[in-house]
N, CA, C and O of each residue as an XYZ file, in Angstrom:
508
protein
N       8.740     -0.479    -18.108
C       7.416     -1.060    -18.178
C       7.488     -2.544    -18.484
O       6.675     -3.318    -17.978
N       8.458     -2.960    -19.312
C       8.563     -4.377    -19.654
C       9.029     -5.188    -18.461
O       8.639     -6.346    -18.310
N       9.885     -4.579    -17.581
C      10.316     -5.289    -16.379
C       9.127     -5.555    -15.466
O       9.013     -6.632    -14.882
N       8.239     -4.564    -15.346
C       7.059     -4.744    -14.503
C       6.155     -5.828    -15.068
O       5.556     -6.593    -14.311
N       6.050     -5.901    -16.394
C       5.232     -6.949    -17.005
C       5.833     -8.321    -16.761
O       5.102     -9.284    -16.530
N       7.168     -8.427    -16.808
C       7.778     -9.725    -16.540
C       7.612    -10.117    -15.084
O       7.412    -11.292    -14.774
N       7.694     -9.138    -14.185
C       7.469     -9.445    -12.771
C       6.026     -9.888    -12.565
O       5.770    -10.836    -11.822
N       5.078     -9.212    -13.215
C       3.675     -9.600    -13.079
C       3.402    -10.975    -13.675
O       2.541    -11.701    -13.178
N       4.117    -11.342    -14.726
C       3.906    -12.652    -15.347
C       4.415    -13.777    -14.452
O       3.909    -14.897    -14.529
N       5.401    -13.502    -13.609
C       5.958    -14.524    -12.731
C       5.209    -14.644    -11.408
O       5.541    -15.509    -10.597
N       4.226    -13.816    -11.174
C       3.487    -13.853     -9.916
C       2.588    -15.084     -9.843
O       2.181    -15.622    -10.873
N       2.278    -15.529     -8.617
C       1.314    -16.628     -8.474
C      -0.076    -16.215     -8.971
O      -0.355    -15.033     -9.171
N      -0.926    -17.202     -9.160
C      -2.249    -16.977     -9.740
C      -3.080    -16.008     -8.911
O      -3.741    -15.136     -9.475
N      -3.064    -16.135     -7.589
C      -3.870    -15.256     -6.737
C      -3.482    -13.795     -6.933
O      -4.352    -12.928     -7.010
N      -2.183    -13.519     -7.015
C      -1.735    -12.146     -7.183
C      -2.131    -11.589     -8.548
O      -2.509    -10.422     -8.658
N      -2.045    -12.419     -9.590
C      -2.461    -11.951    -10.916
C      -3.959    -11.658    -10.940
O      -4.395    -10.710    -11.593
N      -4.750    -12.467    -10.233
C      -6.196    -12.197    -10.156
C      -6.464    -10.920     -9.368
O      -7.354    -10.146     -9.720
N      -5.698    -10.701     -8.306
C      -5.882     -9.487     -7.503
C      -5.563     -8.241     -8.310
O      -6.196     -7.204     -8.117
N      -4.592     -8.325     -9.212
C      -4.238     -7.163    -10.026
C      -5.292     -6.854    -11.077
O      -5.330     -5.735    -11.589
N      -6.140     -7.801    -11.410
C      -7.210     -7.548    -12.374
C      -8.421     -6.892    -11.724
O      -9.299     -6.386    -12.423
N      -8.478     -6.894    -10.407
C      -9.583     -6.290     -9.686
C      -9.426     -4.775     -9.732
O      -8.296     -4.289     -9.689
N     -10.523     -4.000     -9.819
C     -10.384     -2.536     -9.901
C      -9.778     -1.942     -8.630
O      -9.972     -2.457     -7.529
N      -9.051     -0.864     -8.808
C      -8.380     -0.206     -7.685
C      -9.063      1.116     -7.381
O      -9.312      1.919     -8.280
N      -9.362      1.333     -6.120
C      -9.896      2.621     -5.686
C      -8.714      3.496     -5.288
O      -7.908      3.102     -4.445
N      -8.605      4.672     -5.884
C      -7.457      5.530     -5.634
C      -7.911      6.952     -5.352
O      -8.832      7.466     -5.987
N      -7.244      7.579     -4.382
C      -7.507      8.984     -4.068
C      -6.267      9.827     -4.329
O      -6.193     10.970     -3.877
N      -5.292      9.281     -5.050
C      -4.022      9.963     -5.258
C      -4.154     11.219     -6.113
O      -3.335     12.129     -5.986
N      -5.158     11.292     -6.976
C      -5.309     12.445     -7.847
C      -6.012     13.619     -7.188
O      -6.084     14.701     -7.771
N      -6.524     13.428     -6.000
C      -7.255     14.489     -5.315
C      -6.302     15.413     -4.565
O      -5.134     15.087     -4.354
N      -6.817     16.558     -4.170
C      -6.063     17.529     -3.374
C      -5.689     16.885     -2.035
O      -6.477     16.107     -1.498
N      -4.501     17.192     -1.478
C      -4.082     16.566     -0.219
C      -5.042     16.786      0.953
O      -5.174     15.918      1.816
N      -5.711     17.940      0.988
C      -6.666     18.180      2.069
C      -7.849     17.218      1.951
O      -8.323     16.681      2.953
N      -8.316     17.006      0.735
C      -9.435     16.086      0.508
C      -9.003     14.660      0.833
O      -9.779     13.887      1.394
N      -7.752     14.308      0.478
C      -7.249     12.983      0.824
C      -7.243     12.785      2.333
O      -7.633     11.728      2.828
N      -6.805     13.795      3.056
C      -6.784     13.711      4.517
C      -8.176     13.539      5.090
O      -8.379     12.760      6.021
N      -9.143     14.271      4.531
C     -10.522     14.119      5.005
C     -11.060     12.726      4.727
O     -11.773     12.152      5.550
N     -10.718     12.187      3.572
C     -11.185     10.838      3.252
C     -10.596      9.827      4.220
O     -11.315      8.968      4.732
N      -9.282      9.918      4.481
C      -8.657      8.946      5.370
C      -9.039      9.164      6.829
O      -9.137      8.198      7.586
N      -9.255     10.412      7.241
C      -9.560     10.686      8.649
C     -11.025     10.501      8.985
O     -11.349     10.107     10.106
N     -11.926     10.774      8.043
C     -13.352     10.686      8.340
C     -14.058      9.629      7.499
O     -14.877      8.867      8.013
N     -13.748      9.584      6.228
C     -14.462      8.684      5.325
C     -14.199      7.214      5.585
O     -15.134      6.416      5.627
N     -12.938      6.847      5.759
C     -12.609      5.430      5.953
C     -13.157      4.893      7.272
O     -13.736      3.807      7.267
N     -13.010      5.592      8.406
C     -13.615      5.055      9.634
C     -15.141      4.924      9.545
O     -15.714      3.962     10.055
N     -15.785      5.880      8.905
C     -17.241      5.779      8.742
C     -17.582      4.584      7.860
O     -18.541      3.863      8.135
N     -16.800      4.370      6.800
C     -17.023      3.218      5.933
C     -16.844      1.907      6.691
O     -17.633      0.980      6.506
N     -15.836      1.814      7.529
C     -15.592      0.576      8.282
C     -16.745      0.297      9.247
O     -17.167     -0.851      9.390
N     -17.253      1.331      9.904
C     -18.384      1.145     10.818
C     -19.633      0.731     10.041
O     -20.352     -0.176     10.460
N     -19.891      1.388      8.919
C     -21.055      1.019      8.098
C     -20.915     -0.394      7.540
O     -21.900     -1.125      7.448
N     -19.706     -0.777      7.171
C     -19.472     -2.127      6.671
C     -19.757     -3.160      7.755
O     -20.375     -4.189      7.484
N     -19.310     -2.893      8.985
C     -19.559     -3.828     10.080
C     -21.057     -3.945     10.353
O     -21.562     -5.047     10.568
N     -21.768     -2.826     10.346
C     -23.209     -2.870     10.575
C     -23.933     -3.570      9.427
O     -24.905     -4.290      9.655
N     -23.470     -3.366      8.208
C     -24.054     -4.032      7.045
C     -23.883     -5.546      7.151
O     -24.823     -6.300      6.902
N     -22.695     -5.981      7.517
C     -22.455     -7.416      7.678
C     -23.292     -7.992      8.810
O     -23.830     -9.092      8.685
N     -23.406     -7.267      9.903
C     -24.234     -7.726     11.014
C     -25.691     -7.834     10.578
O     -26.379     -8.793     10.928
N     -26.158     -6.856      9.820
C     -27.522     -6.914      9.303
C     -27.734     -8.094      8.376
O     -28.773     -8.753      8.427
N     -26.753     -8.362      7.529
C     -26.864     -9.529      6.643
C     -26.951    -10.824      7.442
O     -27.738    -11.713      7.117
N     -26.147    -10.920      8.479
C     -26.139    -12.149      9.275
C     -27.416    -12.320     10.083
O     -27.866    -13.446     10.295
N     -28.006    -11.221     10.537
C     -29.185    -11.318     11.405
C     -30.491    -11.441     10.633
O     -31.379    -12.179     11.061
N     -30.637    -10.747      9.514
C     -31.946    -10.634      8.878
C     -32.172    -11.551      7.683
O     -33.300    -11.655      7.202
N     -31.153    -12.204      7.200
C     -31.343    -13.151      6.112
C     -31.464    -14.573      6.660
O     -31.041    -14.860      7.780
N     -32.042    -15.443      5.860
C     -32.188    -16.836      6.274
C     -30.817    -17.511      6.282
O     -29.831    -16.958      5.795
N     -30.779    -18.726      6.851
C     -29.504    -19.387      7.130
C     -28.528    -19.493      5.966
O     -27.435    -18.937      6.080
N     -28.822    -20.141      4.887
C     -27.723    -20.286      3.916
C     -27.373    -18.974      3.223
O     -26.239    -18.776      2.789
N     -28.357    -18.080      3.122
C     -28.117    -16.837      2.389
C     -27.305    -15.838      3.207
O     -26.531    -15.062      2.646
N     -27.474    -15.853      4.515
C     -26.757    -14.867      5.317
C     -25.252    -15.104      5.281
O     -24.483    -14.146      5.199
N     -24.824    -16.348      5.339
C     -23.393    -16.625      5.270
C     -22.836    -16.331      3.877
O     -21.719    -15.831      3.744
N     -23.607    -16.638      2.855
C     -23.155    -16.373      1.491
C     -23.032    -14.871      1.243
O     -22.047    -14.423      0.655
N     -24.011    -14.093      1.682
C     -23.973    -12.647      1.469
C     -22.845    -11.996      2.274
O     -22.127    -11.142      1.755
N     -22.689    -12.396      3.537
C     -21.619    -11.828      4.356
C     -20.252    -12.243      3.814
O     -19.312    -11.448      3.816
N     -20.145    -13.471      3.357
C     -18.874    -13.929      2.785
C     -18.527    -13.207      1.501
O     -17.360    -12.903      1.255
N     -19.527    -12.928      0.678
C     -19.283    -12.194     -0.568
C     -18.827    -10.769     -0.276
O     -17.901    -10.271     -0.916
N     -19.462    -10.116      0.676
C     -19.060     -8.751      1.041
C     -17.645     -8.747      1.602
O     -16.854     -7.857      1.290
N     -17.327     -9.724      2.418
C     -15.976     -9.817      2.978
C     -14.946    -10.108      1.884
O     -13.840     -9.568      1.910
N     -15.310    -10.959      0.927
C     -14.403    -11.272     -0.180
C     -14.123    -10.037     -1.025
O     -12.979     -9.819     -1.424
N     -15.133     -9.228     -1.306
C     -14.926     -8.015     -2.099
C     -13.993     -7.037     -1.385
O     -13.110     -6.450     -2.011
N     -14.185     -6.862     -0.086
C     -13.307     -5.993      0.682
C     -11.885     -6.537      0.683
O     -10.927     -5.776      0.545
N     -11.747     -7.841      0.836
C     -10.434     -8.470      0.815
C      -9.745     -8.276     -0.531
O      -8.534     -8.061     -0.573
N     -10.484     -8.347     -1.621
C      -9.882     -8.180     -2.942
C      -9.417     -6.742     -3.158
O      -8.364     -6.528     -3.757
N     -10.176     -5.751     -2.685
C      -9.731     -4.364     -2.797
C      -8.421     -4.160     -2.031
O      -7.498     -3.519     -2.532
N      -8.347     -4.707     -0.819
C      -7.149     -4.546      0.000
C      -5.976     -5.307     -0.604
O      -4.856     -4.798     -0.630
N      -6.222     -6.523     -1.090
C      -5.125     -7.315     -1.645
C      -4.564     -6.675     -2.909
O      -3.368     -6.796     -3.174
N      -5.402     -5.993     -3.700
C      -4.913     -5.302     -4.898
C      -3.884     -4.245     -4.513
O      -2.835     -4.137     -5.148
N      -4.177     -3.476     -3.490
C      -3.261     -2.432     -3.048
C      -1.975     -3.046     -2.498
O      -0.884     -2.545     -2.770
N      -2.095     -4.123     -1.730
C      -0.913     -4.763     -1.154
C      -0.016     -5.373     -2.226
O       1.209     -5.292     -2.132
N      -0.615     -5.978     -3.233
C       0.177     -6.574     -4.316
C       0.902     -5.485     -5.103
O       2.066     -5.662     -5.463
N       0.240     -4.367     -5.376
C       0.914     -3.278     -6.091
C       2.062     -2.702     -5.282
O       3.099     -2.351     -5.846
N       1.895     -2.599     -3.974
C       2.993     -2.117     -3.136
C       4.156     -3.103     -3.135
O       5.315     -2.690     -3.166
N       3.861     -4.394     -3.101
C       4.925     -5.398     -3.130
C       5.672     -5.353     -4.452
O       6.896     -5.476     -4.471
N       4.959     -5.179     -5.554
C       5.614     -5.069     -6.860
C       6.468     -3.807     -6.914
O       7.581     -3.830     -7.441
N       5.956     -2.714     -6.376
C       6.727     -1.467     -6.351
C       8.003     -1.595     -5.536
O       9.049     -1.096     -5.951
N       7.939     -2.250     -4.388
C       9.150     -2.418     -3.583
C      10.125     -3.378     -4.257
O      11.337     -3.194     -4.145
N       9.621     -4.405     -4.959
C      10.506     -5.312     -5.695
C      11.176     -4.566     -6.840
O      12.364     -4.766     -7.091
N      10.439     -3.716     -7.536
C      11.030     -2.921     -8.622
C      12.084     -1.958     -8.084
O      13.117     -1.749     -8.719
N      11.827     -1.375     -6.919
C      12.795     -0.449     -6.336
C      14.065     -1.177     -5.920
O      15.160     -0.621     -6.007
N      13.924     -2.412     -5.470
C      15.105     -3.176     -5.073
C      15.896     -3.652     -6.286
O      17.119     -3.769     -6.219
N      15.215     -3.925     -7.384
C      15.884     -4.436     -8.579
C      16.523     -3.309     -9.380
O      17.645     -3.457     -9.866
N      15.832     -2.196     -9.524
C      16.328     -1.089    -10.342
C      17.515     -0.402     -9.692
O      17.916     -0.747     -8.580
N      18.078      0.580    -10.401
C      19.255      1.289     -9.908
C      18.916      2.401     -8.932
O      19.787      3.199     -8.586
N      17.681      2.471     -8.482
C      17.311      3.520     -7.541
C      18.019      3.274     -6.215
O      18.255      2.131     -5.825
N      18.354      4.369     -5.527
C      19.002      4.214     -4.232
C      17.955      3.896     -3.181
O      17.029      4.673     -2.946
N      18.115      2.760     -2.566
C      17.243      2.369     -1.471
C      18.145      2.116     -0.270
O      18.937      1.174     -0.273
N      18.028      2.945      0.744
C      18.874      2.801      1.921
C      18.344      1.666      2.779
O      17.287      1.778      3.400
N      19.087      0.582      2.805
C      18.695     -0.571      3.609
C      19.482     -0.619      4.919
O      19.004     -1.141      5.926
N      20.701     -0.064      4.887
C      21.540     -0.125      6.078
C      21.565      1.241      6.751
O      21.990      2.234      6.160
N      21.114      1.271      7.965
C      21.115      2.524      8.719
C      22.543      2.896      9.093
O      22.915      4.069      9.069
N      23.338      1.888      9.439
C      24.714      2.155      9.849
C      25.499      2.824      8.721
O      26.225      3.789      8.964
N      25.363      2.326      7.502
C      26.057      2.928      6.368
C      25.583      4.345      6.094
O      26.388      5.216      5.767
N      24.280      4.584      6.225
C      23.738      5.928      6.001
C      24.256      6.892      7.056
O      24.571      8.040      6.744
N      24.346      6.443      8.292
C      24.850      7.304      9.370
C      26.325      7.612      9.151
O      26.757      8.746      9.357
N      27.100      6.616      8.737
C      28.525      6.851      8.466
C      28.713      7.849      7.327
O      29.582      8.717      7.405
N      27.925      7.737      6.289
C      27.999      8.693      5.186
C      27.649     10.102      5.655
O      28.300     11.069      5.260
N      26.623     10.220      6.498
C      26.218     11.525      7.020
C      27.314     12.128      7.892
O      27.621     13.316      7.784
N      27.903     11.303      8.758
C      28.956     11.805      9.644
C      30.201     12.221      8.846
O      30.845     13.217      9.176
N      30.533     11.468      7.810
C      31.691     11.859      6.994
C      31.407     13.167      6.251
O      32.308     13.990      6.092
N      30.185     13.365      5.801
C      29.833     14.631      5.146
C      29.913     15.786      6.134
O      30.368     16.873      5.778
N      29.478     15.565      7.368
C      29.577     16.614      8.392
C      31.029     16.941      8.702
O      31.377     18.111      8.861
N      31.888     15.918      8.791
C      33.315     16.153      9.044
C      33.945     16.942      7.896
O      34.753     17.842      8.126
N      33.574     16.604      6.667
C      34.114     17.330      5.519
C      33.696     18.797      5.549
O      34.505     19.678      5.255
N      32.434     19.068      5.903
C      31.980     20.457      6.012
C      32.735     21.200      7.106
O      33.121     22.354      6.920
N      32.948     20.548      8.243
C      33.666     21.180      9.347
C      35.114     21.472      8.938
O      35.646     22.538      9.248
N      35.747     20.525      8.243
C      37.132     20.743      7.794
C      37.209     21.884      6.783
O      38.165     22.660      6.801
N      36.224     21.993      5.911
C      36.208     23.094      4.936
C      36.037     24.434      5.626
O      36.664     25.418      5.233
N      35.190     24.486      6.657
C      34.997     25.746      7.384
C      36.241     26.135      8.139
O      36.562     27.320      8.226
N      36.970     25.145      8.703
C      38.190     25.445      9.450
C      39.295     25.918      8.526
O      40.079     26.789      8.904
N      39.376     25.367      7.325
C      40.418     25.807      6.391
C      40.128     27.208      5.849
O      41.053     27.960      5.543
N      38.829     27.562      5.729
C      38.476     28.904      5.268
C      38.761     29.955      6.325
O      39.109     31.087      5.989
N      38.621     29.605      7.583
C      38.804     30.594      8.665
C      40.234     30.827      9.020
O      40.527     31.629      9.907
């Protein structure tokens, strides 16, 4: 936890502000409900958001329509940036910590092939 705090302290100002913004999460829900939210809820939300922004631009007076549409766009951007910053911190923590992160496909394939050869040799010696 202290490593994550030090990583967060070294982040630029925009990222630290994005981390203070509330996060919408569906991780605690049942997987079927999560699938329904991502398959039906998010596309409906995106369409409603586009129509809402179009309505703001068309029905409000000149200076207010740009301000209202810009504020709505900024809020959506902050929700998305919060998730992206947390993912970037998670991948940085995974690269720094002792967790195994396979970066080289060639090395992983060689390890797999050597394990297969060892299994084949063991079966041949048993037979």
